[in-house]
C-alpha positions as CSV (number, residue, x, y, z in Angstrom):
1,M,-41.6,20.4,-6.2
2,T,-42.4,18.6,-2.9
3,A,-39.5,16.3,-3.4
4,M,-37.2,19.2,-4.1
5,L,-38.3,21.0,-0.9
6,R,-37.9,17.8,1.1
7,A,-34.4,17.3,-0.2
8,A,-33.6,20.9,0.6
9,E,-34.7,20.3,4.2
10,V,-32.5,17.2,4.6
11,T,-29.2,18.8,3.7
12,R,-28.8,22.5,3.9
13,T,-25.7,24.2,2.6
14,S,-24.7,27.8,2.5
15,A,-25.2,29.9,-0.6
16,R,-21.5,30.4,-0.9
17,T,-19.8,28.6,-3.8
18,A,-18.5,25.2,-2.8
19,P,-14.7,24.9,-2.6
20,P,-12.8,22.5,-4.7
21,T,-13.1,18.9,-3.6
22,W,-9.4,18.6,-3.1
23,A,-9.5,21.5,-0.6
24,V,-12.3,19.8,1.4
25,I,-10.5,16.5,1.5
26,A,-7.2,18.2,2.6
27,L,-8.8,20.1,5.4
28,A,-10.8,17.1,6.7
29,C,-7.6,14.9,6.5
30,A,-5.6,17.5,8.4
31,G,-8.1,17.4,11.3
32,Q,-8.1,13.6,11.3
33,F,-4.3,13.6,11.3
34,L,-4.1,15.8,14.4
35,V,-6.6,13.8,16.5
36,V,-5.0,10.4,15.6
37,L,-1.5,11.6,16.1
38,D,-2.3,12.7,19.6
39,V,-3.3,9.1,20.6
40,S,0.3,8.0,20.2
41,V,2.6,11.0,20.1
42,V,2.8,11.4,23.9
43,N,4.2,7.8,24.4
44,V,7.9,8.7,24.0
45,A,7.4,11.9,26.1
46,L,6.0,10.1,29.1
47,P,9.4,9.7,31.0
48,S,10.1,13.4,30.5
49,M,6.7,14.4,31.7
50,R,7.1,12.2,34.8
51,A,10.4,13.7,35.7
52,D,9.3,17.3,35.1
53,L,5.8,17.2,36.7
54,G,6.4,14.6,39.4
55,L,3.7,12.3,38.1
56,S,3.2,8.9,39.7
57,A,3.1,5.7,37.6
58,P,-0.8,5.6,37.6
59,G,-0.8,9.3,36.8
60,L,1.5,8.8,33.9
61,Q,-0.8,6.1,32.5
62,W,-3.7,8.5,32.7
63,V,-1.9,11.0,30.4
64,V,-2.8,8.6,27.7
65,N,-6.1,7.3,29.1
66,A,-7.7,10.7,29.8
67,Y,-7.5,11.4,26.1
68,S,-8.7,8.0,24.9
69,I,-11.6,7.8,27.3
70,A,-13.0,11.2,26.4
71,F,-12.3,10.5,22.7
72,A,-14.3,7.3,22.7
73,G,-17.0,8.4,25.1
74,F,-18.2,11.5,23.2
75,M,-17.8,10.3,19.6
76,L,-21.4,9.4,18.8
77,L,-22.5,12.6,20.4
78,G,-20.1,14.5,18.3
79,G,-21.3,12.8,15.1
80,R,-25.0,13.5,15.8
81,A,-24.3,17.1,16.7
82,G,-22.6,17.5,13.3
83,D,-25.8,16.2,11.6
84,L,-28.1,18.5,13.5
85,Y,-26.1,21.7,14.0
86,G,-23.7,21.6,11.0
87,R,-20.6,19.6,10.1
88,K,-18.5,22.6,9.5
89,R,-19.6,24.2,12.8
90,M,-18.7,21.0,14.7
91,F,-15.4,20.7,12.9
92,L,-14.5,24.3,13.9
93,V,-15.7,23.8,17.5
94,G,-13.9,20.5,17.9
95,L,-10.7,21.8,16.4
96,A,-10.8,25.0,18.5
97,L,-11.2,23.1,21.7
98,F,-8.5,20.6,20.7
99,T,-6.1,23.4,19.9
100,L,-6.8,25.4,23.1
101,A,-6.5,22.2,25.2
102,S,-3.2,21.4,23.5
103,A,-1.8,24.8,24.6
104,A,-3.0,24.3,28.1
105,G,-1.4,20.8,28.3
106,G,1.9,22.1,26.9
107,L,2.0,24.9,29.5
108,A,0.9,22.7,32.4
109,Q,2.8,23.2,35.6
110,E,1.5,20.2,37.5
111,G,0.1,16.8,36.8
112,T,-3.6,17.6,37.4
113,Q,-3.5,20.4,34.9
114,L,-2.0,18.1,32.3
115,L,-4.6,15.4,32.8
116,L,-7.5,17.9,32.6
117,A,-6.0,19.3,29.4
118,R,-5.7,15.8,27.9
119,A,-9.3,15.1,28.7
120,A,-10.4,18.4,27.0
121,Q,-8.3,17.4,24.0
122,G,-10.1,14.1,23.8
123,L,-13.5,15.9,24.0
124,G,-12.4,18.2,21.2
125,A,-11.2,15.2,19.1
126,A,-14.6,13.4,19.7
127,V,-16.4,16.4,18.2
128,L,-13.9,16.9,15.4
129,A,-13.3,13.3,14.2
130,P,-16.8,12.3,13.0
131,S,-17.0,15.6,11.1
132,T,-13.8,14.8,9.1
133,L,-15.3,11.7,7.5
134,T,-18.8,13.2,7.1
135,I,-17.5,16.3,5.4
136,I,-15.8,14.0,2.8
137,T,-18.8,11.7,2.3
138,S,-21.1,14.8,1.9
139,A,-18.8,16.5,-0.6
140,V,-18.0,13.4,-2.7
141,P,-20.7,11.2,-4.3
142,E,-20.6,7.4,-3.7
143,G,-18.5,5.6,-6.3
144,A,-14.8,5.5,-7.3
145,A,-14.2,9.2,-6.4
146,R,-15.5,8.6,-2.8
147,A,-13.5,5.5,-2.5
148,R,-10.3,7.4,-3.4
149,A,-11.2,10.2,-1.0
150,I,-11.8,7.7,1.9
151,A,-8.6,6.0,1.0
152,T,-6.8,9.3,1.5
153,W,-8.6,9.9,4.8
154,T,-7.7,6.4,5.9
155,A,-4.0,6.8,4.9
156,V,-3.7,10.1,6.7
157,G,-5.4,8.8,9.8
158,A,-3.2,5.6,9.9
159,G,-0.2,7.7,9.1
160,G,-1.0,10.0,12.1
161,G,-0.9,7.0,14.4
162,A,2.2,5.6,12.8
163,A,4.0,9.0,12.9
164,G,3.4,9.5,16.6
165,G,6.7,7.8,17.6
166,L,8.8,9.6,15.1
167,V,7.3,13.0,15.7
168,G,7.4,12.6,19.4
169,G,11.0,11.4,19.3
170,L,12.1,14.4,17.2
171,L,10.3,16.9,19.5
172,V,11.4,15.4,22.8
173,D,15.0,15.0,21.7
174,G,15.2,18.4,19.9
175,L,13.1,20.6,22.1
176,S,11.1,19.2,25.2
177,W,8.1,17.1,26.0
178,R,5.9,20.2,26.0
179,W,6.2,20.5,22.2
180,V,4.4,17.2,21.6
181,L,1.4,19.2,22.7
182,L,2.4,22.8,21.7
183,I,3.0,21.8,18.1
184,N,-0.7,21.4,17.7
185,V,-1.3,25.1,18.4
186,P,0.2,26.6,15.2
187,V,-1.0,23.7,13.1
188,G,-4.5,23.8,14.5
189,A,-4.7,27.5,14.1
190,I,-3.8,27.3,10.4
191,V,-6.3,24.5,9.7
192,L,-9.0,26.4,11.7
193,A,-8.5,29.5,9.7
194,C,-8.5,27.7,6.4
195,A,-11.6,25.6,7.3
196,A,-13.5,28.7,8.4
197,Y,-12.9,30.3,5.1
198,R,-13.0,27.3,2.7
199,L,-15.6,24.8,4.0
200,V,-19.3,25.1,3.2
201,E,-21.8,24.3,5.9
202,S,-24.0,21.3,5.6
203,R,-26.4,19.5,8.0
204,A,-29.4,17.3,8.2
205,G,-31.7,20.2,9.1
206,D,-35.0,18.4,9.6
207,G,-35.9,20.2,12.8
208,R,-35.0,17.5,15.2
209,R,-33.4,18.2,18.6
210,L,-30.4,16.4,20.1
211,D,-31.5,13.2,21.9
212,L,-30.2,14.3,25.3
213,P,-31.1,11.2,27.3
214,G,-29.5,9.0,24.6
215,A,-26.5,11.2,24.4
216,L,-25.9,11.1,28.2
217,L,-26.4,7.3,28.3
218,V,-24.1,6.4,25.5
219,T,-21.4,8.9,26.5
220,A,-21.5,7.6,30.1
221,G,-21.6,4.0,28.9
222,L,-18.7,4.3,26.5
223,A,-16.6,6.3,28.8
224,T,-17.2,3.8,31.7
225,L,-16.4,0.9,29.4
226,A,-13.2,2.6,28.3
227,Y,-12.3,3.3,31.9
228,G,-12.8,-0.4,32.8
229,I,-10.7,-1.4,29.8
230,V,-7.7,0.7,30.7
231,Q,-8.0,-0.4,34.4
232,T,-7.1,-4.0,33.2
233,E,-3.5,-3.0,32.6
234,A,-3.0,-2.0,36.3
235,E,-5.6,-4.1,38.1
236,G,-6.1,-7.2,35.9
237,W,-9.3,-8.6,34.5
238,T,-10.7,-10.1,37.7
239,A,-10.3,-7.1,40.1
240,A,-13.4,-5.2,41.3
241,A,-11.8,-2.0,39.9
242,T,-12.1,-3.6,36.5
243,L,-15.3,-5.6,36.7
244,V,-17.5,-2.9,38.2
245,P,-16.9,-0.2,35.5
246,L,-17.1,-2.9,32.7
247,G,-20.4,-4.1,34.1
248,A,-21.7,-0.6,34.6
249,G,-20.7,0.4,31.1
250,A,-22.4,-2.6,29.6
251,A,-25.6,-1.9,31.6
252,L,-25.6,1.8,30.5
253,I,-25.2,0.7,26.8
254,G,-28.1,-1.7,27.2
255,I,-30.3,1.1,28.7
256,F,-29.2,3.3,25.8
257,L,-30.4,0.8,23.3
258,V,-33.8,0.5,25.0
259,V,-34.2,4.3,25.1
260,E,-33.2,4.6,21.4
261,A,-35.8,2.0,20.4
262,R,-38.6,4.0,22.1
263,T,-37.7,7.7,21.3
264,G,-39.0,9.4,18.2
265,A,-35.7,11.2,17.3
266,P,-32.9,8.9,18.5
267,L,-29.3,9.8,18.7
268,M,-28.4,6.6,16.9
269,P,-31.4,5.1,15.0
270,L,-31.3,1.4,15.6
271,K,-32.4,0.9,12.0
272,L,-28.8,1.6,11.0
273,L,-27.7,-1.6,12.6
274,R,-30.2,-3.4,10.4
275,L,-28.2,-2.2,7.4
276,R,-25.8,-5.1,6.6
277,S,-23.1,-2.8,5.4
278,V,-23.1,-0.7,8.6
279,A,-23.4,-3.5,11.1
280,S,-20.9,-5.9,9.4
281,A,-18.3,-3.2,8.6
282,N,-18.3,-1.8,12.1
283,A,-17.9,-5.3,13.6
284,A,-15.0,-5.8,11.3
285,V,-13.5,-2.5,12.2
286,F,-13.8,-3.4,15.9
287,V,-12.1,-6.7,15.5
288,S,-9.4,-5.4,13.2
289,G,-8.7,-2.5,15.6
290,S,-8.5,-4.9,18.5
291,A,-5.7,-6.8,16.8
292,M,-3.8,-4.1,14.9
293,F,-3.7,-1.2,17.3
294,C,-1.2,-2.9,19.5
295,M,1.4,-3.2,16.7
296,W,2.9,0.3,17.2
297,F,2.9,-0.1,21.0
298,F,4.8,-3.4,21.0
299,M,7.1,-2.6,18.1
300,T,8.2,0.6,19.9
301,L,8.8,-1.3,23.1
302,Y,10.7,-4.0,21.3
303,A,12.9,-1.6,19.5
304,Q,13.8,0.4,22.7
305,N,13.6,-2.1,25.5
306,V,15.1,-5.1,23.7
307,L,17.1,-3.9,20.8
308,G,18.4,-0.8,22.5
309,Y,17.1,1.9,20.0
310,S,16.7,5.5,21.2
311,P,13.2,7.0,21.0
312,L,14.1,8.8,17.7
313,G,15.8,5.6,16.4
314,A,12.6,3.6,17.1
315,G,10.5,6.2,15.3
316,L,12.8,6.1,12.3
317,A,12.9,2.3,12.3
318,L,9.1,2.3,11.8
319,V,9.0,4.8,8.9
320,P,8.8,2.0,6.3
321,S,5.8,0.6,8.1
322,S,4.2,4.1,8.1
323,L,4.7,4.4,4.3
324,A,3.3,0.9,3.8
325,V,0.0,2.1,5.4
326,V,-0.2,4.9,2.9
327,V,0.6,2.5,0.0
328,G,-2.0,0.0,1.1
329,S,-4.7,2.6,1.6
330,K,-4.2,4.2,-1.8
331,S,-4.0,0.9,-3.6
332,A,-7.4,-0.3,-2.3
333,P,-9.6,2.0,-4.5
334,R,-8.0,0.5,-7.6
335,L,-8.7,-3.0,-6.5
336,M,-12.2,-2.5,-5.1
337,P,-14.0,-2.1,-8.5
338,V,-12.3,-5.2,-9.8
339,V,-12.6,-7.7,-7.0
340,G,-15.1,-6.1,-4.7
341,A,-14.8,-4.2,-1.4
342,R,-15.3,-7.3,0.7
343,N,-12.5,-9.2,-1.0
344,V,-10.1,-6.3,-0.7
345,A,-10.8,-6.1,3.0
346,V,-10.3,-9.9,3.4
347,L,-7.1,-9.7,1.4
348,G,-5.7,-6.9,3.5
349,T,-6.6,-8.6,6.7
350,L,-4.9,-11.9,5.6
351,L,-1.8,-9.9,4.6
352,A,-1.7,-8.2,8.0
353,A,-2.2,-11.6,9.7
354,A,0.9,-12.9,7.8
355,G,2.9,-10.0,9.0
356,F,1.8,-10.6,12.6
357,G,2.7,-14.2,12.3
358,W,6.2,-13.3,11.0
359,Q,6.6,-10.8,13.8
360,S,5.7,-13.4,16.4
361,A,9.0,-15.2,15.5
362,M,11.0,-12.3,16.8
363,T,14.2,-12.9,18.9
364,A,16.1,-10.8,21.4
365,D,18.9,-10.1,18.9
366,G,17.0,-9.9,15.7
367,P,18.4,-7.9,12.7
368,Y,16.5,-4.8,11.7
369,L,15.3,-6.0,8.3
370,T,13.7,-9.3,9.4
371,A,12.8,-8.3,13.0
372,I,11.2,-4.9,12.3
373,M,11.1,-3.7,8.8
374,F,9.7,-6.5,6.6
375,P,7.1,-7.9,9.0
376,G,6.1,-4.3,9.9
377,V,5.6,-3.4,6.2
378,L,3.4,-6.5,5.8
379,M,1.3,-5.7,8.8
380,M,0.7,-2.1,7.9
381,A,0.3,-2.6,4.1
382,G,-2.5,-5.1,5.0
383,A,-4.0,-2.7,7.6
384,G,-4.2,0.1,5.0
385,L,-5.6,-2.2,2.3
386,A,-8.4,-3.4,4.6
387,A,-9.2,0.0,6.3
388,T,-10.3,1.8,3.1
389,P,-13.1,-0.7,2.0
390,L,-14.2,-1.1,5.6
391,A,-14.7,2.6,6.0
392,A,-16.4,2.9,2.6
393,L,-18.8,0.0,3.4
394,A,-19.6,1.3,6.9
395,T,-20.7,4.7,5.5
396,S,-22.6,3.4,2.5
397,G,-26.3,2.9,2.4
398,A,-27.2,5.3,5.2
399,V,-29.4,8.3,4.4
400,P,-27.7,11.8,4.5
401,E,-29.2,12.8,7.8
402,D,-27.5,9.9,9.5
403,A,-24.1,10.5,7.9
404,G,-22.6,12.1,11.0
405,V,-23.7,9.4,13.5
406,V,-22.5,6.6,11.1
407,S,-19.1,8.3,10.9
408,G,-19.0,8.6,14.6
409,L,-19.9,4.9,14.9
410,V,-17.0,4.0,12.6
411,N,-14.5,6.0,14.8
412,T,-16.0,4.6,18.0
413,S,-15.6,1.0,16.8
414,R,-12.0,1.7,15.9
415,V,-11.1,3.5,19.1
416,M,-13.0,1.1,21.4
417,G,-11.6,-1.9,19.6
418,G,-8.1,-0.6,19.8
419,S,-8.4,0.2,23.5
420,L,-9.8,-3.2,24.3
421,G,-7.2,-5.0,22.1
422,L,-4.3,-3.1,23.7
423,A,-5.5,-3.9,27.2
424,V,-5.9,-7.6,26.4
425,M,-2.6,-7.9,24.5
426,S,-0.7,-6.0,27.3
427,T,-2.1,-8.4,29.9
428,I,-1.1,-11.4,27.7
429,A,2.4,-10.1,27.2
430,A,2.8,-9.3,30.9
431,A,1.6,-12.8,31.9
432,R,4.1,-14.4,29.5
433,T,7.0,-12.1,30.7
434,G,6.3,-13.0,34.3
435,G,7.8,-9.8,35.7
436,S,11.2,-10.3,34.2
437,T,13.0,-7.4,32.5
438,S,15.5,-9.5,30.5
439,G,15.5,-9.1,26.7
440,E,14.5,-12.7,26.2
441,A,11.5,-12.6,28.6
442,L,10.3,-9.3,27.1
443,T,10.6,-10.7,23.6
444,A,8.7,-13.8,24.5
445,G,5.8,-11.6,25.9
446,Y,5.7,-9.4,22.8
447,A,5.9,-12.4,20.5
448,L,2.9,-14.0,22.2
449,A,0.9,-10.8,21.8
450,F,1.7,-10.7,18.1
451,R,0.7,-14.4,17.7
452,V,-2.7,-13.9,19.4
453,S,-3.3,-10.8,17.3
454,G,-2.6,-12.8,14.1
455,V,-5.1,-15.4,15.1
456,M,-7.7,-12.7,15.8
457,L,-7.1,-11.3,12.3
458,L,-7.6,-14.7,10.7
459,A,-10.9,-14.9,12.6
460,G,-11.7,-11.4,11.4
461,A,-11.0,-12.4,7.8
462,V,-13.5,-15.2,8.0
463,L,-16.1,-12.9,9.6
464,M,-15.6,-10.4,6.8
465,F,-15.9,-13.0,4.0
466,L,-19.2,-14.4,5.5
467,W,-20.9,-11.1,6.5
468,L,-19.7,-8.1,4.6
469,P,-21.6,-7.2,1.4
470,R,-19.5,-8.0,-1.7
471,R,-19.7,-4.4,-3.0
472,I,-20.6,-1.0,-1.8
473,S,-24.3,-0.2,-1.9
474,R,-25.5,2.9,-3.7
475,R,-28.0,5.5,-2.3
């Protein structure tokens, strides 16, 4: 009886009948699609935004950065809030804020309004994103069924990032830049209504309060680090404007770890990092994100700036790569029981590295099939194949009351890795280009970025093989 009461305290759910598992997965994936889509969908709209609102070049950069910094900085806080106050509640709060901020951004009449709206969008995404994965892992028991559910979540998330260029191109060419934000309003409202009706509440209701000092420290630390990372694109790696926030962010994260080791109810229990599956998989997610996130950015630039594609044409050119992500993600659960989660992650990473190596041989007049389609399919099929076992490993082994913060940690690793990787690769490409705008010079810069990313993926594959557990642990 005591054990039953204790279990009831750990995870509380409403008395209402649980919805079908497919409905839970669909709603969680819809939320994840929206937040990932908005990382990339604004890219093709930036020139139109600048012309309409009179944004400066740094201001234009912050249309993207305001979202990504708020997204990365508040992710762990959003994950723990879901554990303590309810995953469904945080899903609804995050989605409502995201939707309202999208409307404000789409109706903005000046640059400051747009930047504030983008930051609010990022905050909503940080509250929403951890809940999307936690809702799935809470509803589906560990095993083959959860692996398939995580594969769907991974495919939808990767597809959201991949679809950004195509969706943005369609909306900008067919309507206006405002619709890359306004489109979230009807979609968000529909998902919000369905989630409010269909999802069942769950939380780790053990009476703990939110670790406010830890929340403030990690949020400030991650946000400051993210700010320093994005400053590298404009200021370089040795400028004070870059080094000061990077150093301050690292110091705040260090203080956060000290506070977490001493508090009785930490925001992120450090015992989680002693779990091999959690620590190794998050390290792998960070390295993979650092290498792979830049693919869409450079492929879009290559298609438009070198090969002369329109924004819509560039989006259509990358559709096969988008489909390859889905195929890779959905193939992983079939391979994981046979060869093990670790080996599937390594195989996917090596496949992606081969694609990056092929892409690094790009030329200024390359044909579509060999310059974009085939290497893009290899890169993204490998990314999808690796992402599913990494997400499954990163969320395995943790107790239910830590599910939200573990999910937030996975998303934080991915976003921070991607932000750092894009900043590093952009600096490498710019240094190789040397300020020239010729097709040959731009191609040489992009090719070097792909080559360095491929080497990073090979190193990541070695890291995964040596550190990741072979199979998913059960709890």
